[in-house]
MDTraj code that builds the backbone (N, CA, C; nanometers):
import mdtraj as md
import numpy as np

residues = "MET ASP GLU ARG ARG GLY GLN ASP ARG CYS PRO VAL CYS GLN GLY PRO MET LYS GLN ALA ASP ASN GLY THR LEU ARG CYS ARG LYS SER ILE CYS ALA TYR ASN HIS ARG ASN GLU ALA CYS PRO ARG CYS GLN HIS LYS GLY PRO GLU VAL SER SER ALA GLY THR ASP SER TYR THR TYR SER CYS THR GLU CYS MET ASN LYS TRP THR LYS VAL ALA SER".split()
xyz = np.array([
    [-11.5020, -14.6029, 2.5324],
    [-11.4655, -14.5959, 2.6735],
    [-11.4687, -14.4496, 2.7192],
    [-11.5136, -14.4268, 2.8390],
    [-11.5260, -14.2925, 2.8937],
    [-11.3875, -14.2383, 2.9303],
    [-11.3535, -14.1208, 2.8790],
    [-11.2225, -14.0606, 2.9039],
    [-11.2028, -14.0261, 3.0510],
    [-11.3089, -13.9910, 3.1209],
    [-11.2958, -13.9506, 3.2606],
    [-11.2508, -14.0638, 3.3507],
    [-11.2791, -14.1860, 3.3149],
    [-11.2393, -14.2985, 3.3988],
    [-11.0878, -14.3131, 3.4065],
    [-11.0167, -14.2628, 3.3074],
    [-10.8724, -14.2738, 3.3052],
    [-10.8007, -14.1536, 3.3659],
    [-10.8780, -14.0608, 3.4254],
    [-10.8145, -13.9416, 3.4786],
    [-10.7259, -13.9746, 3.5984],
    [-10.6300, -13.8885, 3.6233],
    [-10.5344, -13.9093, 3.7314],
    [-10.6039, -13.9081, 3.8667],
    [-10.5492, -13.9870, 3.9586],
    [-10.6006, -13.9932, 4.0950],
    [-10.4981, -13.9301, 4.1884],
    [-10.5446, -13.8692, 4.2945],
    [-10.4573, -13.8058, 4.3925],
    [-10.3724, -13.9119, 4.4624],
    [-10.2418, -13.8909, 4.4740],
    [-10.1568, -13.9884, 4.5415],
    [-10.1779, -13.9929, 4.6926],
    [-10.2443, -13.8916, 4.7492],
    [-10.2678, -13.8879, 4.8935],
    [-10.4028, -13.9492, 4.9302],
    [-10.5119, -13.8999, 4.8680],
    [-10.6463, -13.9443, 4.9071],
    [-10.7158, -14.0288, 4.8009],
    [-10.6539, -14.0463, 4.6861],
    [-10.7081, -14.1230, 4.5735],
    [-10.8298, -14.0586, 4.5082],
    [-10.8580, -13.9330, 4.5418],
    [-10.9685, -13.8611, 4.4798],
    [-10.9310, -13.8124, 4.3411],
    [-11.0270, -13.7584, 4.2670],
    [-10.9986, -13.7103, 4.1312],
    [-10.9116, -13.5845, 4.1332],
    [-10.8327, -13.5691, 4.0289],
    [-10.7460, -13.4526, 4.0146],
    [-10.8071, -13.3588, 3.9103],
    [-10.7656, -13.2327, 3.9128],
    [-10.8066, -13.1361, 3.8110],
    [-10.6852, -13.0523, 3.7742],
    [-10.6910, -12.9940, 3.6570],
    [-10.5815, -12.9083, 3.6136],
    [-10.6101, -12.7662, 3.6579],
    [-10.5158, -12.7067, 3.7301],
    [-10.5310, -12.5701, 3.7782],
    [-10.5030, -12.4713, 3.6656],
    [-10.5330, -12.3444, 3.6900],
    [-10.5125, -12.2399, 3.5895],
    [-10.3672, -12.2302, 3.5438],
    [-10.2726, -12.2615, 3.6344],
    [-10.1307, -12.2519, 3.5984],
    [-10.0783, -12.3794, 3.5324],
    [-10.1665, -12.4762, 3.5081],
    [-10.1281, -12.5982, 3.4379],
    [-10.0885, -12.7150, 3.5262],
    [-10.0792, -12.6933, 3.6577],
    [-10.0425, -12.8021, 3.7478],
    [-10.1651, -12.8841, 3.7849],
    [-10.1435, -13.0074, 3.8259],
    [-10.2534, -13.0919, 3.8727],
    [-10.2773, -13.0673, 4.0204],
    [-10.4042, -13.0571, 4.0582],
    [-10.4434, -13.0393, 4.1982],
    [-10.5531, -13.1386, 4.2306],
    [-10.5600, -13.1780, 4.3561],
    [-10.6681, -13.2636, 4.4030],
    [-10.7947, -13.1785, 4.4093],
    [-10.9090, -13.2378, 4.3757],
    [-11.0356, -13.1634, 4.3810],
    [-11.0789, -13.1336, 4.5247],
    [-11.0280, -13.2094, 4.6221],
    [-11.0578, -13.1811, 4.7629],
    [-10.9662, -13.0680, 4.8083],
    [-11.0212, -12.9535, 4.8387],
    [-10.9382, -12.8369, 4.8704],
    [-10.8517, -12.8560, 4.9943],
    [-10.8970, -12.9368, 5.0921],
    [-10.8162, -12.9548, 5.2128],
    [-10.7257, -13.0775, 5.2069],
    [-10.7143, -13.1401, 5.0928],
    [-10.6245, -13.2545, 5.0784],
    [-10.4798, -13.2077, 5.0972],
    [-10.4013, -13.2843, 5.1696],
    [-10.2610, -13.2503, 5.1948],
    [-10.1811, -13.2357, 5.0657],
    [-10.2230, -13.3021, 4.9595],
    [-10.1512, -13.2923, 4.8312],
    [-10.1469, -13.1481, 4.7812],
    [-10.2546, -13.0747, 4.7984],
    [-10.2617, -12.9363, 4.7518],
    [-10.1786, -12.8415, 4.8376],
    [-10.1414, -12.8828, 4.9567],
    [-10.0709, -12.7957, 5.0510],
    [-9.9301, -12.8464, 5.0811],
    [-9.8805, -12.9413, 5.0011],
    [-9.7519, -13.0054, 5.0293],
    [-9.6330, -12.9099, 5.0231],
    [-9.6445, -12.7988, 4.9537],
    [-9.5347, -12.7026, 4.9438],
    [-9.5472, -12.5871, 5.0422],
    [-9.6515, -12.5896, 5.1254],
    [-9.6703, -12.4858, 5.2270],
    [-9.5645, -12.5060, 5.3355],
    [-9.4852, -12.4030, 5.3636],
    [-9.3776, -12.4129, 5.4626],
    [-9.4207, -12.3513, 5.5952],
    [-9.3800, -12.4149, 5.7036],
    [-9.4075, -12.3639, 5.8379],
    [-9.3345, -12.2307, 5.8561],
    [-9.4033, -12.1276, 5.9062],
    [-9.3364, -11.9988, 5.9259],
    [-9.2288, -12.0038, 6.0340],
    [-9.2338, -12.1032, 6.1229],
    [-9.1349, -12.1140, 6.2302],
    [-9.0117, -12.1934, 6.1880],
    [-9.0299, -12.3149, 6.1358],
    [-8.9153, -12.4027, 6.1073],
    [-8.8928, -12.4286, 5.9584],
    [-8.9811, -12.3793, 5.8724],
    [-8.9726, -12.3938, 5.7262],
    [-8.9950, -12.5358, 5.6751],
    [-9.0394, -12.6288, 5.7625],
    [-9.0703, -12.7654, 5.7192],
    [-9.1928, -12.7602, 5.6288],
    [-9.1900, -12.8352, 5.5190],
    [-9.3019, -12.8358, 5.4240],
    [-9.3923, -12.9562, 5.4465],
    [-9.5166, -12.9428, 5.4047],
    [-9.6124, -13.0522, 5.4116],
    [-9.6870, -13.0619, 5.5429],
    [-9.7475, -12.9528, 5.5893],
    [-9.8211, -12.9567, 5.7154],
    [-9.9537, -13.0312, 5.7030],
    [-10.0100, -13.0649, 5.8185],
    [-10.1467, -13.1172, 5.8198],
    [-10.2370, -12.9966, 5.7982],
    [-10.3484, -13.0169, 5.7306],
    [-10.4341, -12.9042, 5.6956],
    [-10.5795, -12.9353, 5.7277],
    [-10.6522, -12.8324, 5.7716],
    [-10.7961, -12.8449, 5.7931],
    [-10.8595, -12.7115, 5.7545],
    [-10.9881, -12.7122, 5.7363],
    [-11.0592, -12.5916, 5.6970],
    [-11.0897, -12.5079, 5.8202],
    [-11.0605, -12.3779, 5.8119],
    [-11.0881, -12.2871, 5.9227],
    [-11.2099, -12.2010, 5.8922],
    [-11.2777, -12.2299, 5.7863],
    [-11.3924, -12.1509, 5.7438],
    [-11.4033, -12.1579, 5.5932],
    [-11.4849, -12.0723, 5.5373],
    [-11.5076, -12.0778, 5.3933],
    [-11.3912, -12.0241, 5.3121],
    [-11.3071, -11.9416, 5.3723],
    [-11.2002, -11.8800, 5.2940],
    [-11.0623, -11.8900, 5.3585],
    [-11.0424, -11.9852, 5.4497],
    [-10.9108, -11.9991, 5.5118],
    [-10.8838, -12.1432, 5.5539],
    [-10.7552, -12.1716, 5.5758],
    [-10.7097, -12.3043, 5.6170],
    [-10.6295, -12.2927, 5.7457],
    [-10.6371, -12.3945, 5.8295],
    [-10.5548, -12.4040, 5.9485],
    [-10.4506, -12.5115, 5.9241],
    [-10.3248, -12.4769, 5.9477],
    [-10.2139, -12.5691, 5.9269],
    [-10.1527, -12.6089, 6.0601],
    [-10.0999, -12.7317, 6.0674],
    [-10.0263, -12.7809, 6.1839],
    [-9.8979, -12.8444, 6.1338],
    [-9.7835, -12.7915, 6.1793],
    [-9.6546, -12.8456, 6.1389],
    [-9.6298, -12.9768, 6.2129],
    [-9.5907, -13.0790, 6.1400],
    [-9.5650, -13.2101, 6.2006],
    [-9.4282, -13.2161, 6.2665],
    [-9.3426, -13.1171, 6.2426],
    [-9.2083, -13.1150, 6.3014],
    [-9.2055, -13.0387, 6.4334],
    [-9.2510, -12.9123, 6.4330],
    [-9.2400, -12.8289, 6.5535],
    [-9.3741, -12.8036, 6.6217],
    [-9.4821, -12.8587, 6.5677],
    [-9.6176, -12.8476, 6.6231],
    [-9.6745, -12.7059, 6.6187],
    [-9.6142, -12.6177, 6.5396],
    [-9.6660, -12.4830, 6.5219],
    [-9.8003, -12.4902, 6.4492],
    [-9.8915, -12.4001, 6.4815],
    [-10.0211, -12.3920, 6.4143],
    [-10.0378, -12.2505, 6.3608],
    [-10.0923, -12.2403, 6.2391],
    [-10.1178, -12.1103, 6.1803],
    [-10.2354, -12.1186, 6.0852],
    [-10.2939, -12.0033, 6.0561],
    [-10.4085, -11.9943, 5.9659],
    [-10.3697, -11.9063, 5.8479],
    [-10.4187, -11.9431, 5.7312],
    [-10.3872, -11.8682, 5.6096],
    [-10.5137, -11.8570, 5.5256],
    [-10.5351, -11.7410, 5.4672],
    [-10.6496, -11.7183, 5.3794],
    [-10.6269, -11.7949, 5.2497],
    [-10.7313, -11.8590, 5.2016],
    [-10.7228, -11.9345, 5.0762],
    [-10.6953, -11.8397, 4.9609],
    [-10.6113, -11.8849, 4.8691],
    [-10.5798, -11.7990, 4.7541],
    [-10.6553, -11.8428, 4.6313],
])
top = md.Topology()
chain = top.add_chain()
for i, resn in enumerate(residues, 1):
    res = top.add_residue(resn, chain, resSeq=i)
    for name in ("N", "CA", "C"):
        top.add_atom(name, md.element.get_by_symbol(name[0]), res)
traj = md.Trajectory(xyz[None], top)
């Protein structure tokens, strides 16, 4: 049996997961909300914003609580 078929699936988008350099599991889709769930709004500190790509090296976030929008360079 192929080992890859049993790999973990993302709880948000059901896509494949990968192990990051620090040992944590991340979704392979860079803009998946699962990867950004700990990002806190700079205005209200609510975690888990909606995320979209703002270009090749940055993300645009939208807070679901206070509707604040901000952009952050990908790390």
